[in-house]
C-alpha positions as CSV (number, residue, x, y, z in Angstrom):
1,M,110.1,24.0,25.1
2,K,107.6,23.0,23.1
3,K,104.5,22.0,25.5
4,K,103.9,18.3,25.2
5,I,99.9,17.7,24.0
6,N,97.8,14.9,26.1
7,L,96.8,12.3,23.2
8,Q,93.1,12.4,24.6
9,A,93.3,16.1,23.9
10,I,94.1,15.7,20.7
11,Q,91.5,12.6,20.1
12,I,88.6,14.9,22.3
13,T,89.4,17.6,19.9
14,S,89.2,15.9,16.9
15,Y,85.8,14.6,18.1
16,L,84.2,17.8,18.5
17,H,85.6,19.1,14.8
18,E,83.7,16.4,13.6
19,W,80.5,16.1,15.7
20,L,80.3,19.9,14.7
21,E,81.3,20.2,11.0
22,Y,79.5,17.0,10.0
23,Y,77.2,15.0,12.1
24,V,75.3,18.1,13.5
25,P,74.9,19.6,10.2
26,S,75.1,16.4,7.9
27,I,74.2,13.1,9.4
28,K,71.7,14.7,12.5
29,A,70.7,17.4,9.8
30,C,70.1,19.9,12.6
31,S,69.7,23.5,11.7
32,P,72.1,26.4,11.6
33,H,70.2,27.6,15.3
34,T,71.1,24.1,16.7
35,K,74.8,24.1,15.5
36,R,75.1,27.8,17.0
37,N,74.1,26.7,20.0
38,Y,76.0,23.4,20.5
39,K,79.1,25.3,19.4
40,I,78.4,28.3,21.7
41,S,77.6,25.5,25.1
42,V,81.1,23.7,24.0
43,T,82.8,27.1,24.3
44,L,81.0,27.8,27.2
45,Y,82.1,24.4,28.7
46,A,85.7,25.3,27.3
47,E,86.0,28.6,28.9
48,F,84.9,27.3,32.7
49,L,87.7,24.7,32.1
50,K,90.3,27.3,31.4
51,K,89.1,30.1,33.9
52,V,87.7,28.0,37.0
53,K,89.9,24.7,36.7
54,G,93.2,25.9,34.8
55,I,92.5,23.6,31.9
56,L,93.8,24.5,28.6
57,P,93.4,22.4,25.6
58,E,96.4,20.6,25.1
59,T,95.8,18.7,28.7
60,L,92.1,18.2,27.7
61,N,91.1,14.8,29.0
62,A,88.2,12.5,30.0
63,E,88.4,13.3,33.5
64,C,87.5,16.7,32.3
65,F,83.7,15.9,31.8
66,C,83.5,14.1,35.2
67,R,80.0,14.4,37.1
68,E,81.7,16.9,39.6
69,Y,83.3,19.2,36.6
70,I,79.8,19.4,35.2
71,M,78.2,20.5,38.2
72,E,80.6,23.1,38.9
73,W,80.1,24.4,35.4
74,I,76.2,25.0,35.9
75,I,76.6,26.4,39.3
76,W,79.2,29.0,37.6
77,M,76.9,29.7,34.5
78,K,73.9,30.6,37.2
79,S,76.5,32.6,39.1
80,D,79.3,34.1,37.0
81,R,77.3,34.8,33.7
82,N,74.0,35.3,35.1
83,C,72.0,32.1,32.9
84,T,68.6,31.5,33.8
85,P,67.8,27.8,34.6
86,A,66.6,27.0,31.3
87,T,69.6,28.2,30.1
88,C,71.6,25.7,31.8
89,N,69.5,23.1,30.8
90,V,69.8,24.0,26.9
91,R,73.5,23.9,27.3
92,L,73.8,20.9,30.0
93,S,71.7,19.0,26.7
94,A,74.3,20.1,23.8
95,L,77.1,18.9,26.1
96,R,75.4,15.4,26.6
97,A,75.3,15.4,22.7
98,F,78.6,16.1,22.4
99,L,79.3,13.1,24.8
100,K,77.1,10.9,23.1
101,Y,78.5,11.1,20.0
102,V,82.1,10.6,21.7
103,A,80.6,7.7,24.0
104,N,79.3,5.9,20.8
105,R,83.0,6.4,18.7
106,D,84.7,5.3,21.8
107,M,83.4,3.2,24.7
108,T,85.5,4.1,27.4
109,Y,84.4,7.6,27.1
110,M,80.9,5.6,28.0
111,A,81.1,6.5,31.7
112,V,81.8,10.6,31.5
113,F,78.7,10.5,28.8
114,L,76.3,8.1,31.5
115,Q,77.9,10.9,34.5
116,A,76.1,13.7,32.2
117,E,73.0,12.1,31.4
118,N,72.3,11.4,35.2
119,I,72.9,14.7,36.1
120,P,69.4,16.1,36.8
121,N,68.1,19.3,34.8
122,E,67.6,22.9,36.7
123,K,64.3,23.1,37.9
124,T,62.3,25.8,35.6
125,P,59.2,28.0,36.3
126,K,56.5,27.3,33.6
127,R,56.0,30.2,31.7
128,K,53.1,31.7,30.5
129,V,53.4,32.9,26.8
130,I,51.0,36.2,27.0
131,G,48.8,36.2,24.2
132,L,47.8,38.6,21.3
133,S,43.6,39.8,21.1
134,K,42.6,40.0,17.5
135,K,42.9,43.4,18.6
136,A,46.3,44.1,19.3
137,V,47.4,42.3,15.9
138,K,45.5,44.7,14.1
139,A,46.6,47.4,15.6
140,I,50.2,46.3,15.2
141,L,49.7,45.1,11.6
142,S,48.7,48.4,11.0
143,V,51.8,50.5,12.5
144,P,54.6,49.7,9.3
145,N,54.7,52.3,6.8
146,Q,53.9,50.0,3.8
147,R,54.9,53.0,1.0
148,T,58.6,52.3,1.9
149,A,61.0,49.1,1.8
150,T,62.0,48.1,5.2
151,G,58.5,49.4,5.9
152,F,56.2,46.8,3.3
153,R,59.0,44.0,4.6
154,D,58.3,44.3,7.9
155,F,54.6,44.4,7.4
156,T,55.1,40.8,5.1
157,L,56.9,39.7,7.9
158,M,54.0,40.1,10.6
159,L,51.7,38.7,8.3
160,L,53.2,35.5,7.8
161,L,54.1,35.2,11.6
162,Y,50.5,35.7,12.6
163,S,48.5,34.2,9.4
164,T,50.8,30.7,9.5
165,A,51.5,30.6,13.2
166,I,55.1,29.7,11.8
167,R,58.6,29.4,14.2
168,V,60.6,32.4,13.1
169,N,63.4,30.6,12.5
170,E,61.5,28.9,10.5
171,L,60.6,31.5,8.9
172,L,64.0,33.2,8.5
173,T,65.4,30.2,7.0
174,L,62.6,29.6,4.3
175,K,63.6,29.8,0.3
176,I,61.5,30.7,-2.6
177,S,61.8,27.5,-3.9
178,N,59.5,26.2,-0.5
179,T,56.9,28.7,-1.6
180,V,54.0,27.5,-4.5
181,M,51.1,30.6,-5.0
182,D,50.4,29.6,-8.5
183,C,48.2,27.1,-7.9
184,S,44.6,26.2,-6.1
185,K,45.8,25.9,-3.2
186,P,48.8,28.1,-2.3
187,H,51.2,27.3,0.4
188,M,54.8,26.9,2.2
189,I,56.4,23.9,2.4
190,V,58.0,24.7,6.2
191,I,61.4,22.8,7.4
192,G,60.7,22.2,11.6
193,K,61.8,20.9,14.7
194,G,64.2,17.6,13.7
195,R,64.3,18.5,9.4
196,K,60.1,18.1,9.7
197,K,59.1,18.6,6.3
198,R,55.0,20.4,6.8
199,P,52.6,22.0,4.0
200,L,51.5,25.4,5.7
201,P,48.7,26.9,3.6
202,L,48.5,30.5,2.5
203,L,45.2,32.8,2.3
204,S,44.9,35.3,-0.5
205,Q,46.0,38.2,1.8
206,P,49.0,36.7,2.4
207,V,49.6,35.1,-1.0
208,Q,48.9,38.6,-2.8
209,C,51.2,40.5,0.0
210,L,53.9,37.5,-0.6
211,K,53.8,38.2,-4.5
212,R,54.8,41.8,-4.3
213,Y,57.2,41.3,-1.5
214,L,59.0,38.8,-3.6
215,K,59.2,40.9,-6.9
216,K,60.1,44.2,-4.9
217,Y,63.1,42.0,-3.3
218,H,63.6,39.6,-5.7
219,P,63.2,41.2,-9.3
220,K,65.2,38.6,-11.3
221,Y,63.2,35.7,-9.0
222,N,65.5,33.1,-10.3
223,D,67.6,32.0,-7.7
224,M,65.1,29.4,-6.0
225,D,67.6,28.8,-3.1
226,A,67.5,32.6,-1.9
227,L,66.3,33.0,1.2
228,I,63.1,35.2,1.4
229,F,63.8,37.4,3.7
230,Y,67.4,39.0,4.4
231,S,69.3,42.0,5.8
232,K,71.9,44.0,3.8
233,S,74.8,46.0,5.4
234,K,77.6,47.4,2.6
235,G,76.3,45.7,0.2
236,V,76.7,41.9,1.4
237,Y,73.4,39.9,1.8
238,A,72.9,38.0,5.2
239,P,70.4,36.2,6.9
240,M,68.2,37.8,9.5
241,S,68.3,37.3,12.8
242,A,65.4,36.1,15.0
243,E,67.2,39.1,17.8
244,N,66.5,41.8,15.0
245,V,63.2,40.3,14.0
246,N,62.3,40.7,17.7
247,K,63.7,44.5,18.2
248,M,62.0,45.3,15.3
249,L,58.7,44.3,16.8
250,K,59.6,45.6,19.8
251,K,59.7,49.1,18.3
252,Y,56.4,48.8,16.3
253,A,54.9,47.2,19.8
254,S,55.8,50.6,21.4
255,I,53.6,52.7,18.7
256,A,50.9,50.4,18.5
257,H,50.6,50.5,22.1
258,E,49.7,54.2,22.2
259,T,46.5,53.5,20.3
260,C,45.6,49.8,22.0
261,E,46.6,49.0,25.5
262,D,46.7,45.5,24.7
263,V,49.7,45.2,22.5
264,P,52.3,44.3,24.9
265,L,55.5,46.2,25.2
266,N,57.7,43.4,25.2
267,L,56.8,41.9,22.0
268,H,58.6,39.0,20.7
269,A,57.9,36.7,17.8
270,H,56.5,33.9,19.7
271,Q,53.4,35.5,20.5
272,F,52.1,35.6,16.9
273,R,52.3,31.9,16.4
274,H,50.9,31.6,20.0
275,A,48.0,34.3,19.3
276,K,47.2,32.5,15.9
277,A,46.8,29.1,17.5
278,S,44.4,30.9,20.3
279,H,42.5,32.3,17.2
280,W,42.1,28.9,15.1
281,L,40.8,27.7,18.6
282,E,38.5,30.2,19.5
283,N,36.9,29.8,15.7
284,G,36.4,26.0,16.5
285,M,39.2,24.3,14.6
286,N,40.3,20.9,15.0
287,I,43.0,20.2,17.6
288,A,44.7,17.9,15.8
289,Q,44.4,20.8,13.0
290,I,45.8,23.1,15.2
291,S,48.2,20.6,16.3
292,Y,49.9,19.5,12.3
293,L,49.8,23.1,11.6
294,L,51.8,24.2,14.7
295,G,54.3,21.3,13.9
296,H,53.7,19.5,16.9
297,E,54.6,15.6,17.7
298,C,51.5,15.2,19.4
299,I,48.3,16.7,20.2
300,Q,49.2,16.5,24.1
301,T,52.2,19.3,23.3
302,T,49.8,21.7,21.5
303,M,47.4,21.3,24.8
304,V,49.8,22.2,27.4
305,Y,50.9,25.1,24.6
306,L,47.7,26.1,24.6
307,D,46.9,25.5,28.4
308,I,43.6,24.1,27.8
309,T,41.7,23.0,30.8
310,T,40.6,19.6,31.8
311,E,37.0,20.5,30.3
312,Q,38.5,22.1,27.2
313,E,40.3,19.0,26.1
314,E,37.7,16.7,26.1
315,K,35.9,19.1,24.2
316,A,38.7,19.1,22.0
317,L,39.5,15.3,21.4
318,E,35.6,14.8,20.9
319,T,36.1,16.5,17.6
320,L,38.7,13.5,16.8
321,E,35.9,11.0,16.7
322,D,34.0,9.7,13.9
323,E,30.4,10.9,13.5
324,N,30.0,7.7,13.9
325,Q,31.7,6.3,16.6
326,K,30.4,9.2,18.6
327,H,26.7,7.9,18.4
328,K,28.3,4.3,18.9
329,K,26.8,2.2,21.9
330,K,29.8,2.6,24.2
331,E,30.3,-1.7,24.9
332,W,33.3,-1.3,27.2
333,K,31.1,-0.1,29.5
334,T,27.9,-2.5,29.9
335,E,28.4,-5.7,32.4
336,I,28.6,-7.8,29.5
337,G,31.8,-5.5,28.2
338,K,33.2,-5.2,31.5
339,N,33.6,-9.1,31.8
340,S,35.1,-9.3,28.4
341,L,38.6,-8.5,28.1
342,E,38.4,-8.7,23.8
343,I,35.8,-6.3,24.0
344,F,37.7,-4.2,26.8
345,L,40.3,-3.9,23.9
346,G,38.2,-3.6,21.2
347,L,38.4,-6.5,19.5
348,N,36.5,-7.9,16.6
349,C,35.4,-11.6,18.9
350,G,32.6,-12.2,16.0
351,G,35.3,-14.0,13.6
352,S,39.0,-15.4,13.0
């Protein structure tokens, strides 16, 4: 006898397909990495419903996304799958995004979306990124054998990670068309979080290295949409994954650690980004410039990211002041200014 499929099940699965295959990549313009995370999260929820609640695809309905079930799902991820609180928060965020889409399509699902929105995130300990000293960076970059094809590729990748402080996923999705080198100010056009574009300047060494790399790995140089970094297996070209990059970095780190104890054995790509930002700050670069190059939306994010102290924060923010403003008398501190709301707000009271 043919199983009767719940009409809500058909509707929910239809919304899921639209959300993942059309809305997320096209309307929201999310990266493939984000789409992958969303898909994994929803798949995990479906697995939980099947294994723990005995809910099959044909019996799916709105009640399957109630607060009680989602809370149980989080506990299941931590106990059965050993997910960290941070991972649970990522999965919950993805499920919320899907339910928000469904609620916008059909108001009858608004209740389940609001329930999911009100579920508190798991508390996560603040993780401090272990930085890299300049000595450590130099030691790591000296390890790859640049006379071999793989060694030169790895050196180029690491050099770009450090010299531009680019995110590893931004680098791995970079295309030839994103590079501009035959000009007075060579740079790369990076597509960051939220599909926002920002230019990253390239210094002389990375430019020369990247030109040599493109000549070697992209000899025809005619496919401007080709990914700069890729992996090749059995004649098939595919994007490199962040996991493979981190695996490669750990291999070089273990070798570099023998001659430089500053090199962490558990090296990952993000440490190059953090190291470069810290070195920029040490060299006196304006915090606003660092924030822009990192692709942060606000300076405060950069402050927290670099673990800047209150005293350092004050000094950093002083660099943002215009030289004239630095020497301008702060009228709001005077007796007259304290009694004048207009002066306190910095409004010009001299004329209309």
